[in-house]
C-alpha positions as CSV (number, residue, x, y, z in Angstrom):
1,Y,27.5,11.5,-2.8
2,D,30.7,10.2,-4.4
3,V,32.8,13.0,-3.2
4,P,36.2,13.2,-1.2
5,A,34.3,14.3,2.0
6,R,32.5,11.0,2.0
7,M,35.6,9.1,1.2
8,A,37.3,10.7,4.2
9,G,34.4,9.6,6.5
10,W,33.2,13.3,7.2
11,L,29.9,13.0,5.1
12,V,27.9,10.1,6.4
13,L,24.9,8.3,4.7
14,G,22.7,6.9,7.3
15,R,19.2,5.8,8.2
16,L,16.7,6.4,11.1
17,R,14.3,3.8,11.9
18,R,10.8,4.7,11.7
19,G,8.6,3.0,14.3
20,D,5.6,5.4,14.5
21,L,4.0,4.2,11.2
22,S,3.8,0.9,9.5
23,G,2.1,-0.5,6.5
24,A,2.0,0.7,2.9
25,R,3.3,4.1,2.0
26,Y,1.1,4.1,-1.0
27,R,-2.0,2.0,-1.7
28,L,-3.9,1.7,-4.9
29,A,-7.5,1.9,-4.0
30,L,-10.5,0.8,-6.1
31,N,-13.9,2.4,-5.7
32,T,-16.0,-0.6,-4.8
33,R,-19.3,1.4,-5.2
34,R,-18.9,1.4,-8.9
35,Q,-19.0,-1.3,-11.5
36,P,-17.1,-3.2,-12.4
37,F,-14.9,-2.7,-9.3
38,D,-17.6,-4.3,-7.1
39,D,-16.6,-7.6,-8.7
40,L,-13.9,-9.5,-6.8
41,R,-12.6,-11.2,-10.0
42,V,-12.1,-7.8,-11.7
43,R,-10.2,-6.4,-8.7
44,E,-8.0,-9.5,-8.5
45,A,-7.3,-9.1,-12.3
46,L,-6.3,-5.6,-11.9
47,F,-3.9,-6.6,-9.1
48,H,-2.2,-9.2,-11.3
49,A,-1.7,-6.6,-14.0
50,L,0.6,-4.6,-11.7
51,D,4.4,-5.1,-12.2
52,F,5.5,-3.6,-8.7
53,E,9.1,-5.0,-9.0
54,W,9.4,-2.5,-12.0
55,Q,8.6,0.3,-9.7
56,I,11.2,-0.9,-7.1
57,R,13.9,-1.1,-9.8
58,V,13.1,2.0,-11.8
59,L,11.5,4.5,-9.6
60,H,13.2,3.6,-6.2
61,G,16.6,2.2,-7.3
62,G,15.9,-1.0,-5.3
63,E,15.7,1.0,-2.1
64,V,12.2,0.0,-1.1
65,T,10.3,-3.2,-0.2
66,R,6.9,-4.2,-1.0
67,A,4.3,-3.9,1.7
68,N,3.2,-7.4,2.2
69,S,0.4,-6.4,4.5
70,F,-1.8,-3.3,5.3
71,F,0.3,-3.5,8.6
72,A,3.6,-4.3,7.0
73,G,6.6,-3.9,9.4
74,S,4.7,-4.5,12.6
75,M,3.3,-7.3,14.8
76,F,-0.1,-6.8,13.4
77,A,0.7,-8.1,9.8
78,S,-0.8,-11.5,8.9
79,S,1.5,-14.3,7.6
80,G,1.1,-17.8,6.7
81,L,-2.3,-19.4,7.6
82,P,-4.6,-18.1,10.2
83,D,-4.1,-19.3,13.7
84,E,-6.8,-20.5,16.0
85,A,-7.5,-17.1,17.5
86,E,-7.8,-15.5,14.0
87,T,-9.9,-18.4,12.7
88,A,-12.4,-18.0,15.6
89,L,-12.8,-14.3,14.5
90,L,-13.1,-15.1,10.8
91,E,-15.4,-18.3,11.1
92,P,-18.7,-16.3,11.6
93,H,-18.1,-14.8,8.2
94,R,-16.9,-17.8,6.3
95,E,-19.8,-17.8,3.8
96,R,-19.1,-14.2,2.7
97,L,-15.3,-14.6,2.7
98,P,-13.1,-15.9,-0.1
99,A,-12.3,-19.6,0.8
100,K,-8.6,-19.0,0.4
101,V,-8.8,-16.8,3.4
102,F,-8.7,-20.0,5.5
103,T,-6.6,-22.2,3.3
104,H,-3.9,-20.2,1.6
105,A,-1.2,-17.6,2.6
106,F,-1.8,-14.5,0.5
107,P,0.6,-14.5,-2.3
108,F,2.4,-11.4,-3.7
109,P,3.5,-12.0,-7.3
110,S,7.1,-11.7,-8.1
111,T,8.1,-10.5,-11.6
112,N,11.5,-9.8,-13.4
113,G,10.7,-6.0,-13.2
114,V,10.7,-5.2,-16.9
115,G,7.5,-3.3,-16.7
116,V,5.2,-5.8,-18.4
117,D,4.5,-9.1,-16.5
118,R,3.3,-11.7,-19.0
119,D,2.2,-14.3,-16.4
120,G,0.4,-11.6,-14.5
121,L,-1.4,-10.4,-17.6
122,L,-2.4,-13.9,-18.5
123,R,-3.7,-14.4,-15.1
124,A,-5.6,-11.1,-15.4
125,R,-7.2,-11.9,-18.5
126,A,-8.4,-15.3,-17.3
127,L,-10.0,-13.7,-14.3
128,L,-11.7,-11.0,-16.6
129,A,-13.1,-13.8,-18.8
130,Q,-14.6,-15.4,-15.7
131,A,-16.2,-12.0,-14.9
132,G,-17.8,-12.0,-18.4
133,Y,-15.3,-9.8,-20.4
134,R,-13.8,-10.6,-23.7
135,V,-11.5,-8.7,-26.2
136,V,-13.1,-7.5,-29.5
137,D,-11.0,-5.6,-32.0
138,G,-8.4,-5.0,-29.2
139,V,-10.8,-3.7,-26.8
140,M,-12.0,-5.3,-23.6
141,V,-15.6,-5.3,-23.4
142,N,-18.4,-6.9,-21.2
143,A,-21.3,-9.0,-22.3
144,A,-23.2,-5.9,-23.3
145,G,-20.3,-4.8,-25.5
146,E,-19.4,-1.9,-23.3
147,P,-15.7,-1.2,-22.9
148,F,-13.7,-1.6,-19.8
149,V,-12.8,1.9,-18.8
150,I,-10.9,2.9,-15.7
151,E,-9.7,6.4,-14.6
152,F,-7.2,7.0,-12.0
153,L,-7.8,10.2,-10.0
154,S,-4.9,12.3,-8.7
155,F,-3.8,15.7,-7.7
156,R,-0.1,14.9,-7.2
157,R,2.3,14.8,-10.2
158,A,4.4,12.2,-8.6
159,D,1.5,9.7,-8.9
160,Q,1.9,9.7,-12.6
161,R,5.4,8.0,-12.4
162,M,3.7,5.0,-10.7
163,L,0.5,5.0,-12.8
164,L,1.9,5.5,-16.4
165,P,3.5,2.1,-16.5
166,Y,0.4,0.5,-15.0
167,V,-1.7,2.2,-17.6
168,R,0.5,0.7,-20.2
169,S,0.0,-2.8,-18.9
170,L,-3.7,-2.3,-18.7
171,S,-3.9,-1.3,-22.3
172,I,-2.2,-4.4,-23.4
173,L,-5.3,-6.3,-21.9
174,G,-7.5,-3.8,-24.0
175,I,-8.7,-1.8,-21.0
176,Q,-9.0,1.9,-21.6
177,A,-7.1,3.5,-18.7
178,D,-6.3,7.1,-18.2
179,I,-5.0,9.4,-15.4
180,R,-7.1,12.5,-14.4
181,M,-5.1,15.2,-12.8
182,I,-7.2,17.8,-10.9
183,D,-6.5,20.3,-8.2
184,R,-6.5,19.3,-4.5
185,N,-9.8,20.7,-3.5
186,S,-11.6,19.1,-6.4
187,Y,-9.8,15.8,-5.5
188,Y,-11.1,15.6,-2.0
189,N,-14.6,16.6,-3.0
190,R,-14.7,13.7,-5.6
191,L,-13.2,11.4,-3.1
192,R,-16.0,12.4,-0.6
193,D,-18.7,11.9,-3.2
194,A,-17.1,8.7,-4.4
195,D,-16.9,10.1,-7.9
196,Y,-13.8,8.2,-9.1
197,D,-12.8,4.8,-10.3
198,A,-9.4,4.3,-8.6
199,T,-6.8,6.5,-6.7
200,L,-3.6,6.6,-4.7
201,P,-4.9,8.0,-1.5
202,P,-2.5,10.2,0.4
203,G,-1.6,9.5,4.1
204,A,-1.8,5.8,3.7
205,G,0.4,4.8,6.7
206,I,-1.0,3.1,9.7
207,Q,0.0,4.1,13.3
208,V,1.8,1.8,15.6
209,P,-0.2,0.5,17.3
210,P,-3.4,1.1,14.9
211,S,-6.0,3.1,16.5
212,F,-8.7,5.5,15.1
213,E,-7.8,5.0,11.5
214,L,-9.0,1.4,11.6
215,R,-12.6,2.7,11.6
216,A,-11.8,5.7,9.4
217,S,-10.1,3.7,6.7
218,Y,-12.1,0.4,6.5
219,H,-15.4,0.7,8.4
220,S,-18.6,1.1,6.3
221,S,-19.7,4.0,8.7
222,S,-16.7,6.0,7.5
223,T,-17.1,8.8,5.2
224,F,-13.6,10.0,5.8
225,R,-11.2,10.2,2.8
226,L,-9.1,7.4,4.3
227,N,-11.8,5.1,3.2
228,A,-10.8,5.4,-0.4
229,S,-12.4,2.1,-1.5
230,K,-15.7,3.0,0.1
231,L,-15.8,-0.3,1.9
232,N,-19.2,-1.8,3.0
233,D,-18.1,-5.3,4.2
234,P,-19.8,-6.7,7.2
235,A,-16.8,-8.9,8.0
236,V,-14.4,-5.9,7.9
237,D,-16.8,-4.0,10.2
238,A,-17.0,-6.9,12.6
239,L,-13.2,-7.3,12.7
240,V,-12.6,-3.4,13.1
241,E,-14.9,-3.5,16.1
242,A,-13.3,-6.5,17.6
243,A,-9.9,-4.8,17.5
244,L,-11.0,-1.4,18.9
245,S,-13.2,-2.9,21.6
246,T,-10.8,-5.2,23.2
247,T,-8.4,-4.3,26.0
248,H,-6.1,-7.3,25.6
249,L,-3.1,-7.0,23.2
250,D,-3.2,-10.5,22.1
251,K,-6.8,-10.2,21.0
252,F,-6.1,-7.0,19.4
253,V,-3.2,-8.4,17.3
254,S,-5.4,-11.3,16.3
255,A,-8.2,-9.1,15.2
256,C,-5.8,-6.8,13.3
257,R,-4.2,-10.0,11.5
258,A,-7.7,-11.3,10.6
259,L,-8.7,-7.9,9.2
260,D,-5.5,-7.9,7.2
261,R,-6.3,-11.2,5.5
262,V,-9.8,-10.1,4.6
263,L,-8.7,-6.8,3.2
264,L,-5.9,-8.6,1.1
265,W,-8.0,-11.5,-0.3
266,N,-10.8,-9.2,-1.3
267,Y,-8.4,-6.9,-3.2
268,Y,-10.1,-3.8,-2.2
269,Q,-6.8,-2.1,-2.2
270,F,-3.2,-3.0,-3.4
271,P,-0.4,-2.2,-0.9
272,L,2.6,-0.9,-2.8
273,D,6.0,0.1,-1.1
274,A,6.2,-0.3,2.6
275,M,7.0,2.4,5.1
276,G,10.8,2.2,5.5
277,D,13.5,4.0,7.3
278,T,14.1,7.7,6.8
279,R,17.3,8.1,4.7
280,I,19.7,10.8,5.8
281,V,23.0,12.4,4.8
282,Y,24.9,14.5,7.4
283,W,28.2,16.0,8.2
284,D,29.9,13.8,10.9
285,K,30.2,16.6,13.4
286,F,27.3,16.0,15.6
287,G,26.8,14.0,18.7
288,R,23.7,11.6,18.9
289,P,21.9,10.3,21.8
290,D,22.5,6.6,22.8
291,L,19.0,5.4,22.5
292,P,17.7,1.9,21.2
293,E,16.6,1.8,17.7
294,E,13.2,0.7,18.9
295,M,12.3,4.2,19.8
296,Y,9.0,5.1,18.0
297,I,10.0,8.3,16.8
298,A,13.8,8.8,16.1
299,P,15.3,12.0,18.0
300,F,16.1,14.0,15.0
301,P,17.0,16.7,14.5
302,D,16.3,18.0,18.0
303,G,18.1,15.2,19.7
304,W,21.4,16.1,18.0
305,W,24.0,18.4,19.1
306,Y,27.3,20.1,17.6
307,D,30.5,18.2,18.7
308,D,33.7,20.3,18.7
309,T,36.0,17.2,18.7
310,K,34.2,15.7,15.6
311,A,34.0,19.0,13.7
312,S,37.7,19.7,14.1
313,R,38.5,16.7,12.0
314,I,36.6,18.1,9.0
315,E,38.6,20.3,6.7
316,I,37.0,23.4,5.3
317,G,36.5,23.3,1.4
318,Q,36.1,19.5,1.3
């Protein structure tokens, strides 16, 4: 867009705030019904092997931010340590939850974005060692000598751009990683049957405020495609029910934040880039309604109109 029309102010680069969806635009989901992804240490290891800053720099030109919550960009996102209301919801499940849920804010690693995070890979290797894995002749194997294999299932070619660098990082650890591209119908059939290791599920955004998708995405009763990790966690179930059964906003917020903490610390899924503003380019010959940015859905394009005065400034051919 480095053209004379933009220099003259006739071609405008702008943004429309998006308030109807929050959370991660993409999530990497592990199938917890399959070994070894039912092991928390393995899931955490895979989390640390991912260099997300590389994706921001190379794939998105620095235009996106990381989703630091399943409800990133909304009042329902957790931060810091759990408050009194969140702790009260989490306490009945303390024995089955990672201890750090109560004592630490969830940390998202920061890297230099070169594509291979040495510190992250060292952390991943240490966690895999705790889970009983070791490297033999360059291959990560378990106690029985079976190689660590992970297949990423997808029907979208764009997913390869995000997954290929991750596959390379996993190969450095000795993990045999591959991307399986199939047609859309086969993809959803295998998703329904839990016949996969990991995937980038489509439609990962969360409504503001969250509603039906809490049960569809995270509850053990859900067979819906949004439950891409095939979760069966009593703590998650209880927090989903707590959120959906209350009629008080403050209790709803606390339940969502507590749920966010449980999901993050169990590493069932890895939130990637956050739902952001919609980037637009338009000729400055339109009027726009004078409405607050907090509108849930921006009035575009139906809320725009042709403006003769503005249009008269623009010279044809520029």
